[in-house]
N, C-alpha and C positions, 0 to 999 in steps of 0.2 A: 516146819520145815526152815522157814525161813530163820528162827532162833537157832535150828540147826548148824545153818550157815556162816551167822554170826560166831556161833562158837567155832567153829575148823577154822574161823578166817581169822582168831584171836589167836588159836592153837598155834596158828602157822607163825603168825606173828613174833607171838613169845618164843618159839624155834628159832626164829632168825634172830633174835636179841639173844637168845643165849649162848647161841654158836657164833657170835661175833667177838673179837677180840679189840680187847684195849689199843689203844695206839701206841702205848709205853711198851708194850709187850713185843713188839716188830724191833724196837729199838733195842732190847736186851738182848734177844737175838742175835744181833748184829753184835752188838759189844760182845756177846759170849762166844761170837764166831771170831772178832779178832781176834779176841784175848788166848782164844784155843789154838788159834795159828801164832799165835808168836811165842806161846809156850812150847809145844810140842817141836816148831819149827827150830827154836834155839837148842831144845833137848837133844833134837839127831844130829846136830851140828857141832856140839860143845867141844866133846872130847877134839877131835880134830881140828877143832878152832883155836883151844888152849894148845894143843902140839905144837901145832902148824907154825903160827902168826907167835908164842911168845917161848917157842923151843922144849916145853914140859915134857916132862918124858909120861909113857902111858901110866906109870902108877900113879902119879899127879894129878895129871890130869883126871885117870878117873877118880881119885878124892874128891877133885870141886866138882865134879858131874852127881859122885852119888850126895854129896853133902848138897847138891843145889837140890838131889831130889829129897833128901829129906826135910831141908826147908818148906819146900812147895805142899809136901803131901803130910807135914806136920802142924804147919799153923791154920790151917782151917780148924784144929779145937780152939786155938789163941783166937780166931775172926771168930766164933761161936762164941765163946764166951763173953766177948766184948760186945759185940751184936745183942746177945738176950739181956746183959747185965747193964752198960749204958749205953751204947748210942743207938742201937737199932740197925734192922738190917739196912736202910739205904745212908745215913752217916756212916756206916762200918764200909757200907762197899766205896762210898767219895771217897773218905778220909787214905784209907787202904790202896784205895787205887791211884791215887796221889803218889804213893810212895812205889808203885807199881812204874807209874809214867817216870818216874823219877831214875828208875833203873833203868827203863829202854834208855831212856836220853842219855844215861851217863854209859849202857854199849855200847851205842852209836857211834859216839863221840871215840870213844876208844877204838872202835874199829876203823879209824879213818888214820890214815901213816903216817901221814905227814905233820900231822901235828903236834908239837910239844918237842917234837926229835932234832931238831935246833942245839937246845939246853939239855936235853937228857936220850942221850944219843942210844941207853941198853934201854930204853920205853919200861920205864919202871913207872912213872906215871900214866901210861894205857895200860899197865900189866892190873896196878889200882882200881882205877878206873872200870875195868871189865869188872873185877870181882866183887866190886859194892855195886854194880849194874847187876850182877847175877846173884849177888843177895839178895835185893829189892827188891828183884823179880820172883824171886821164890818167897818171898816174905809178902810179896803184895798177891800172888797167884794164889796160894793160898789162903791168905787171910780174909781174902773177899769169893772163896769160893763154898764158903758152907751158907751163905748168903743171898749169893744171884738167882736159883734156881724157885728158892719159896718168896723171893721179892716179887717176881714174874707174876706168883702166883695171887697175892695178894692183891692183884690191879683187878685181876677175877670177881666179878659177883657171885656170892652163896649160891645162886641157883646157876653158874653157868658150867658146873661141871663136865660138860661135854667139852667148850670151848678150851676147860684148863687141863685136860690132857689130851688134847690135839698140841696144846702149848709145851706139856711135857716131851712127848713123842717125839718133836723138834728139837725142841733143848740137848735130851739125850741124844737124838741123833746125829747131830751136830757133834757134838763132843767124842763121839764114836767113832766116826769118819776119821776127824782131825786127828784120833787118837794113834791111827795109822802112817802117822808121817815118819816117827822113829823108825817103824817098823822096813821100812825101805831101806835095804842095804846099798854100800858104796864099792864099787871095786876098786882093787887098788891105785888101778893104772888111770883113774878118774878123781883122785885124790888131790892132785894139784891143781884140775880144774875147779875142784870142788872150792878150795880154800878161800877163790875167789870169790865165791858166788856165797860162799856161804856170809859173809863179810855183807854181801848187797841184801841175802835173805833176810838176816837180823835185822841193819836197818828197814828194810819194808815191811815186817814184821810190826818192826815196832811206829814207825807211821802209822800204820794201818788202825795200831791200838789206838796213839793218842789222840785220832782224829776222831775217831767212834765216839760222837757223844755220848753223854752216861743221861738216862731216862729221869726225868722231875718224878719225883710221887704224890699219887693224890691224894697224901695225905701226909702231913709234915711231922 
């Protein structure tokens, strides 16, 4: 009986240990939350931002929107090749993540209307910075996409299958919930108010993504 109790106690300890998440996985989920908030938030107001802030017509704004989407969904292949061939998951996330942060910074700067206008009244500098920022965000978002979820899974021990499954459930729950942002439709009469709030939204999303720290790997 004593041996049986000791065995049960040991099994309970093992089960607790196997269901425990590594600390780095919580940071990964926070970064994923901020990154998806930034990406989907930008995508949901991008056409309106380009039309009302830069005076682009519907066709031009839609073209930039689709180019942005193509980059975000095309660059995962590039990120996967770089990760598997050269840098590994962590370095790929870190290096391409810096491109992402640069894009967010450029877009935030371009959304400040009083900057550059004394010597550039037509706001060409704003437009160039915006387009560069959008391009870098597309590259960054796509480039890190194939690495983030698997990098989180790498933090678990081989016997932590239960905890790893829970991690994947939360990871894709965050992704799926935030993907609903672009589905929110805006009424025609709300567009003027949305123009101002969209600039704040882009800046807030960028700030949150930049402030979220990247987790360090267990193995370099």
